[in-house]
C-alpha positions as CSV (number, residue, x, y, z in Angstrom):
1,X,0.0,0.0,0.0
2,X,1.3,3.4,-0.9
3,X,2.0,5.8,2.0
4,X,2.1,9.6,1.9
5,X,5.6,10.7,1.0
6,X,7.6,13.1,-1.1
7,X,10.2,11.8,-3.7
8,X,12.5,14.2,-5.4
9,X,15.5,13.6,-7.7
10,X,18.1,15.8,-9.3
11,X,21.4,15.4,-11.1
12,X,24.4,17.2,-9.9
13,X,27.7,17.6,-11.8
14,X,30.0,16.7,-8.9
15,X,31.5,13.8,-7.0
16,X,29.6,11.9,-4.3
17,X,32.1,13.3,-1.7
18,X,31.3,16.9,-2.7
19,X,27.6,16.3,-2.4
20,X,28.0,14.6,0.9
21,X,30.0,17.5,2.2
22,X,27.2,19.8,1.2
23,X,24.7,17.7,3.1
24,X,26.6,17.5,6.3
25,X,28.6,20.7,6.6
26,X,26.8,23.5,8.5
27,X,28.4,26.3,6.5
28,X,27.0,24.6,3.3
29,X,23.5,23.9,4.6
30,X,23.1,27.5,5.5
31,X,23.3,28.4,1.8
32,X,20.4,26.2,0.7
33,X,18.4,25.0,3.7
34,X,16.6,28.2,4.9
35,X,19.8,29.6,6.5
36,X,19.9,26.6,8.9
37,X,23.2,25.0,10.0
38,X,23.1,21.2,10.5
39,X,24.8,19.8,13.6
40,X,25.5,16.2,14.4
41,X,28.2,13.7,15.3
42,X,27.2,11.8,12.2
43,X,27.2,8.3,13.7
44,X,24.2,5.9,13.9
45,X,22.1,6.8,16.8
46,X,23.4,10.4,17.1
47,X,21.0,13.3,17.3
48,X,21.1,16.0,14.7
49,X,19.4,19.4,14.3
50,X,19.1,22.2,11.8
51,X,19.7,25.3,13.9
52,X,18.7,28.8,13.1
53,X,18.8,32.1,14.9
54,X,16.0,31.1,17.2
55,X,17.2,27.6,17.9
56,X,16.5,24.2,16.3
57,X,14.0,24.2,13.4
58,X,14.3,20.5,12.5
59,X,15.6,17.7,14.7
60,X,15.9,14.0,14.7
61,X,18.2,10.9,15.0
62,X,20.6,9.4,12.5
63,X,19.4,5.9,11.7
64,X,21.7,4.9,8.9
65,X,24.8,6.5,7.5
66,X,27.0,5.3,4.7
67,X,29.3,8.1,3.5
68,X,29.1,9.3,0.7
69,X,26.2,7.2,-0.5
70,X,23.3,7.1,1.9
71,X,21.9,8.9,4.9
72,X,18.6,8.1,6.7
73,X,17.3,10.0,9.7
74,X,14.1,10.7,11.5
75,X,12.7,14.2,10.8
76,X,10.6,16.4,13.0
77,X,9.9,20.1,12.4
78,X,9.8,22.0,15.7
79,X,9.5,25.7,14.8
80,X,5.7,25.8,15.4
81,X,3.7,24.0,18.1
82,X,1.5,22.3,15.4
83,X,4.5,20.8,13.6
84,X,6.3,19.9,16.8
85,X,3.2,17.9,18.0
86,X,3.3,15.6,15.1
87,X,5.2,12.2,15.2
88,X,8.6,12.0,13.5
89,X,8.7,11.1,9.8
90,X,11.7,9.8,8.0
91,X,14.1,11.3,5.4
92,X,16.6,9.3,3.2
93,X,19.2,10.8,1.0
94,X,20.8,8.6,-1.7
95,X,23.7,9.7,-3.9
96,X,24.3,7.5,-7.0
97,X,27.2,8.1,-9.4
98,X,26.0,8.4,-13.0
99,X,28.9,9.0,-15.4
100,X,30.5,12.3,-14.5
101,X,27.5,13.4,-12.4
102,X,25.5,12.0,-9.5
103,X,21.8,11.3,-9.1
104,X,20.6,12.7,-5.8
105,X,17.4,11.1,-4.5
106,X,15.4,12.4,-1.5
107,X,12.6,10.3,0.0
108,X,10.6,11.8,2.8
109,X,8.2,9.1,4.1
110,X,6.2,8.0,7.1
111,X,4.0,11.1,6.8
112,X,0.7,9.5,7.2
113,X,0.2,10.8,10.7
114,X,1.9,14.2,10.1
115,X,-0.3,16.2,7.8
116,X,1.1,19.6,8.8
117,X,4.7,18.4,8.1
118,X,3.5,16.9,4.7
119,X,2.0,20.3,3.9
120,X,5.1,22.3,5.0
121,X,7.5,20.2,3.0
122,X,5.3,19.6,-0.1
123,X,7.1,22.4,-2.0
124,X,9.9,23.2,0.4
125,X,11.9,20.2,-0.6
126,X,12.0,21.3,-4.2
127,X,13.6,24.6,-3.1
128,X,16.1,22.7,-1.0
129,X,17.1,20.4,-3.8
130,X,17.5,23.2,-6.3
131,X,19.6,25.1,-3.7
132,X,21.8,22.0,-3.0
133,X,22.5,21.7,-6.7
134,X,23.4,25.4,-7.0
135,X,25.7,25.3,-4.0
136,X,27.6,22.2,-5.1
137,X,27.9,23.2,-8.8
138,X,28.6,26.9,-8.4
139,X,29.5,27.4,-4.7
140,X,26.6,29.9,-4.3
141,X,23.2,29.4,-2.9
142,X,20.0,30.6,-4.7
143,X,19.4,33.3,-2.3
144,X,15.9,34.0,-0.9
145,X,13.2,32.6,-3.0
146,X,10.1,34.9,-2.8
147,X,6.7,33.4,-2.2
148,X,4.9,33.8,-5.5
149,X,1.9,31.8,-4.5
150,X,3.5,28.5,-5.4
151,X,3.3,26.7,-8.8
152,X,-0.2,26.1,-10.1
153,X,0.9,22.5,-10.4
154,X,2.0,22.1,-6.8
155,X,0.3,19.5,-4.6
156,X,-1.2,21.4,-1.7
157,X,-3.1,18.6,0.1
158,X,-2.4,15.0,0.9
159,X,-3.8,12.4,-1.6
160,X,-7.1,11.4,-0.1
161,X,-6.9,8.0,-1.9
162,X,-4.5,6.9,0.8
163,X,-6.9,7.8,3.6
164,X,-9.9,6.3,1.8
165,X,-8.0,3.0,1.5
166,X,-7.2,3.0,5.2
167,X,-10.8,4.0,6.1
168,X,-12.2,1.0,4.2
169,X,-9.5,-1.3,5.6
170,X,-10.2,-0.3,9.2
171,X,-13.9,-0.4,8.7
172,X,-13.7,-4.0,7.6
173,X,-11.4,-4.8,10.5
174,X,-13.9,-3.4,12.9
175,X,-16.7,-5.6,11.6
176,X,-14.4,-8.6,11.6
177,X,-13.6,-8.0,15.3
178,X,-17.3,-7.4,16.1
179,X,-18.2,-10.7,14.4
180,X,-15.8,-12.8,16.6
181,X,-17.2,-14.8,19.4
182,X,-13.9,-15.4,21.2
183,X,-12.9,-11.7,21.8
184,X,-10.6,-11.1,24.7
185,X,-9.5,-7.9,26.5
186,X,-6.9,-7.2,23.9
187,X,-9.4,-7.5,21.1
188,X,-11.7,-5.1,22.9
189,X,-9.0,-2.5,23.1
190,X,-8.2,-3.1,19.5
191,X,-11.8,-2.6,18.5
192,X,-11.8,0.9,20.0
193,X,-8.5,1.8,18.3
194,X,-9.5,0.5,14.9
195,X,-13.0,2.0,14.8
196,X,-11.6,5.5,15.7
197,X,-8.9,5.0,13.1
198,X,-11.6,4.4,10.5
199,X,-13.5,7.5,11.6
200,X,-10.3,9.6,11.4
201,X,-9.6,8.5,7.8
202,X,-13.2,9.0,6.7
203,X,-13.0,12.5,8.2
204,X,-10.3,13.2,5.5
205,X,-11.4,11.1,2.6
206,X,-15.1,10.9,3.0
207,X,-18.2,13.1,2.9
208,X,-20.9,13.8,5.5
209,X,-22.6,10.4,4.8
210,X,-19.3,8.6,5.6
211,X,-18.9,10.7,8.7
212,X,-22.4,9.8,9.9
213,X,-21.8,6.1,9.3
214,X,-18.4,6.3,11.1
215,X,-20.1,7.7,14.1
216,X,-22.7,4.9,14.0
217,X,-20.0,2.3,14.0
218,X,-18.2,4.0,16.9
219,X,-21.5,3.8,18.9
220,X,-22.0,0.2,17.9
221,X,-18.6,-0.8,19.2
222,X,-19.0,1.0,22.5
223,X,-22.5,-0.6,23.0
224,X,-21.1,-4.0,22.3
225,X,-18.4,-3.4,24.9
226,X,-21.0,-2.3,27.4
227,X,-19.8,1.3,27.6
228,X,-22.9,3.4,27.6
229,X,-21.6,7.0,27.8
230,X,-19.4,6.9,24.6
231,X,-22.1,4.8,22.9
232,X,-24.7,7.5,23.5
233,X,-22.2,10.3,22.5
234,X,-21.4,8.8,19.1
235,X,-25.1,7.8,18.5
236,X,-26.0,11.5,19.1
237,X,-23.3,12.7,16.8
238,X,-24.3,10.2,14.1
239,X,-28.0,11.4,14.4
240,X,-26.9,15.0,14.0
241,X,-24.8,14.3,10.9
242,X,-27.6,12.2,9.4
243,X,-30.1,15.0,9.9
244,X,-27.7,17.6,8.5
245,X,-27.1,15.4,5.4
246,X,-30.9,14.8,4.9
247,X,-30.3,11.0,4.9
248,X,-33.2,8.6,5.2
249,X,-33.9,5.0,4.5
250,X,-31.2,2.7,5.7
251,X,-29.1,5.4,7.4
252,X,-32.1,6.9,9.3
253,X,-33.1,3.4,10.5
254,X,-29.6,2.8,11.9
255,X,-29.6,6.2,13.7
256,X,-32.5,4.8,15.7
257,X,-31.0,1.4,16.1
258,X,-27.7,2.9,17.4
259,X,-29.6,5.1,19.9
260,X,-31.8,2.2,21.0
261,X,-28.8,0.0,21.7
262,X,-26.9,2.8,23.5
263,X,-29.9,3.6,25.7
264,X,-30.4,-0.1,26.5
265,X,-26.7,-0.3,27.5
266,X,-27.3,2.7,29.8
267,X,-30.3,0.9,31.4
268,X,-32.9,3.2,29.9
269,X,-35.0,0.4,28.6
270,X,-38.2,2.3,28.0
271,X,-36.5,4.9,25.8
272,X,-34.5,2.1,24.1
273,X,-37.8,0.3,23.2
274,X,-39.2,3.5,21.6
275,X,-36.0,4.0,19.5
276,X,-35.9,0.4,18.4
277,X,-39.6,0.6,17.3
278,X,-38.7,3.8,15.4
279,X,-35.9,1.9,13.6
280,X,-38.2,-0.9,12.6
281,X,-40.7,1.6,11.3
282,X,-38.4,3.4,8.9
283,X,-39.1,2.4,5.3
284,X,-36.1,0.7,3.7
285,X,-36.4,0.4,-0.1
286,X,-33.8,-2.3,-0.7
287,X,-34.9,-5.8,0.4
288,X,-31.4,-6.9,1.3
289,X,-30.8,-3.8,3.4
290,X,-34.2,-4.4,5.1
291,X,-33.2,-8.0,5.9
292,X,-29.8,-6.8,7.4
293,X,-31.6,-4.2,9.6
294,X,-34.2,-6.7,10.9
295,X,-31.3,-9.1,11.7
296,X,-29.5,-6.4,13.7
297,X,-32.7,-5.5,15.5
298,X,-33.1,-9.1,16.6
299,X,-29.4,-9.6,17.5
300,X,-28.1,-8.6,20.9
301,X,-26.8,-7.4,23.2
302,X,-30.0,-5.6,24.2
303,X,-29.1,-5.4,27.9
304,X,-32.4,-6.7,29.3
305,X,-34.7,-5.3,26.6
306,X,-36.8,-8.1,25.3
307,X,-35.3,-9.5,22.0
308,X,-37.5,-9.1,18.9
309,X,-38.7,-12.3,17.4
């Protein structure tokens, strides 16, 4: 499965040693990396930082180093609170001799949980690569590059296809875990994690219908685990989203089913009975969908509410 990342390549008329020196020498990095000086002991496990006038702007740990061919390090921007709060991503530099020049490849990966870092580096790495080439080949940096509103071809948002793929995958995983009859405590914890992961990815890749259905599934999970408060919370959120989207039929029926089950879980059986009756009364056009709904209305747990026959 593809993961959010940036990949850039350029060709530099220089030796691998000259390019490596530009990557690891603080006087050189100042010329092309936003006036930041890189500092490190350059051994596996060593910390590094790109320092500016106000302290570190980027920091991480050297994971792999093979001069003058390959450098891999964790990467975390720390010059704003939003960026600093994201988990580290990973940057790899590769230098490959090609005739009298070298191909320099930059791969910035593991960005799936770091959308602000993804956004910040989406065009920034192109400026860095161009500056690196200029420094190595001419000894001079590019100088300040004015913000011209970015290229009309620049990618400004993460590819939602990635998030949609994960939303579907975690949705299926949630239903698989709900269907197991041998769930243990670890599975219960996994259920909570995976259903919220699905809701998160739908919040990026989906529309209001997906968001409403994600809230329904969160409520269902908490009801099945006997946790009334979050079950009611997510049932209410799902109801609000369903109303806002003007959804009916299958979706409206499951708004009432989710609320009925959450109320039953809370011991509010009279209210639960009313909501379950409302669910059963919603017209559902598709016969297969109707059969699925009726099966769910019969299946427990109903926490003391008489089971439908």
